[in-house]
N, C-alpha and C positions, 0 to 999 in steps of 0.2 A: 468265827464271825456270825457265820451261818446259822450255827445252832444258838448262840444268846438269840438271835432274832427271832428265829423259832419258837425257843423257847418263852419269849417274851409274848410273840402272838397267841401262843397257846394260856400263856398266862390272863392276856388279857379278855379271851374267850371265856375262860372258865369264871372271870370274874365279872362277864357280862350277863351268862349263864345265869350265874349263883344271885346277881340283883334281879335277873330276871323271875326267880324263881320265890326269892323272896317278895319279890310284889304281887306274885299272883298266890300267894300261901292264905289259905282260909284264915278268919278271925275268930277266934274262940267269944263265945258270947260274955266270958268272965274278963275278955282283956278289954272291953268296951267301958268306955267312964261310965258312973252313975246316970250323969246326963243323960248319954248316947243312950242307954238302956232304955231309959226313961221315955226318951222319941223311940225308941224302937221296939217297946216293949210287943205291942200285938204280932212281931217277928219272933218273936223267942222261939216260939215251938219247930220252927221249919228255917233257923239261922245256919243251924248245922248243915242242910239241903241244901243251901245257897250256894252260889258260883261265889270265889273270892271276887270278880270281878264286880258281881253283884253287892257283894257286903261291904267292898269299898266304896261302892257309888251309897249305899244306905247310909255309910257312915259319915261319906263326904256332906250327904242331904240334912244328917242330925245335924253335923257342926251349923252348915248354915241357917235350918230352923232356930239353934241357940243366940244365932246371931241376929234374928230378925225381929222389929220391933213390934211391939201388940197389934198394930193395923195391918202389918205387912204377912201376919200370923193369920191372921182375921181372912185377908183377902185372898191368901194359898189355901186356907181351907175351903172357902167357896167355890173355887177352880177347883180346886181335888171333887168336892160335889157333884158340881157341874156336869165334871167329866163324868164322876160312876153313874151320873143319872142317861146320859148317852145311850144310845142302845149300842150294840156289841160291836155293828161293823163300824160306827162312828168312831169308835174308840178304837179300831184296829186301823182305821185312816190314821187318826192323830198320834198314834205310836209310831208309823210309818215314816209319818213327817216329821214326827221327833229325830226319828234316827236317820234320817238323810240328811236334815239341819246339822246334826250333829258330826255326822261324815264331811262336811262342806270344811272348808280353807276358813282358820279365824278370821280372815280378813272379810270374807265372802259373808259370815254370820255377824260381825260386826256392820256390814252391810246393811244386810235386814232385818236387823236390829235398828237401824236408824231409818229405815223407810218406814215399818212398822212406827215407829216414835213420830215422827212426821205426819203419819197418817192419823193416829191418834190426837196429834195437835190440832189437825183440821177440825173447822165449822162443821156443824153437823150436816149443812145443806151439801158442802163439797163432798162431806165422805158417801152420803146418801147418791149423789150421782156418782161417784164412782162406782160404788156395790151395783147399779144397776146399770152401770157399761159392762162391769167384770160378769155379772148374770147374764147379760144379753149375750156377751161372746161365750159364754160358758154356754148354754144352750144351744147356740149356731154350731158351736166345736163338737158337742154332743153326737150329732150326727153319725152315726156307726161307718170307719173307716172302709168298709168295704162299698159301701154306698157314695161315700164322697168323690166325686169326680175330680179331676186335678184344675178344671177352671173354676172350681169350688172351695177346692185345698188355698187355691193362691189368694182366692177373695176373702177368705177366713184371714188365712195370713196378713193380709194388706191390712184387714177390719183392726186385726190385733196391733199392730205396727201403726195404725193412724189413733188408737186409743190413747199408745203408750206416748206417742206424739203431743198428743192433745194434753196428756198429764205427767209431761214431763218437767213441767216447770214447776209442778206440785212435788214430784217427788225427788228435786234437784235444790227445792227450799229447805236452809238450812234453820235448825230449831231456834237459833237466837234470831232468826228472822219474825218480822210480823209476819201475823197468820195471814190478812189479808194486804196483797200490796197496792200501794198507793199508786195511782197514773203519774207517769214520769210526765215532765213539762220539759217541751224542746229548750234548747239553751238559746238564748238570743240570737240572732242572723246579726252579723256586721256587715253595714253597708259595702256597696261595692265601689268601689273608688274609679273615677271617669278617668280613662287614661288620657 
């Protein structure tokens, strides 16, 4: 009986390792569909030198590209062009943020996307005020850590918490809610009965 269990476990491990090996196999250029090769044509010379993981990501990206509408493709190309025009340091920061974002749990990624969407749906004036508050906090917290006293550090934390608290209603606002809240009217008060 123990032998069967051991063999079953060994077989399971071999299957698992085999699946991982298959998943990490490199893709030959000729294995790509014609549409995928058209989208990825600039990468053909270095395709065989790319890691299997990178090849898989690029293949998924080519599939997404094929499914995009023309307007979405134009927007993606514009984004890519803006990224390529950035200084290398900014590109590096964006790539680091992207990698950090991809390491987050799916629920956290979804939450951050929702916050971003709510921000995009805000009136321009509200977005401008939030940007100013964020930039002001960034400048205040840009003081080198070795020069920051404990009192300053707690003050900075308090300011950050204050801004978050002030903007909590904006961040919690659901996309299907109105952009600007209408003032609430207090319900009519009941007359007090004499006893």
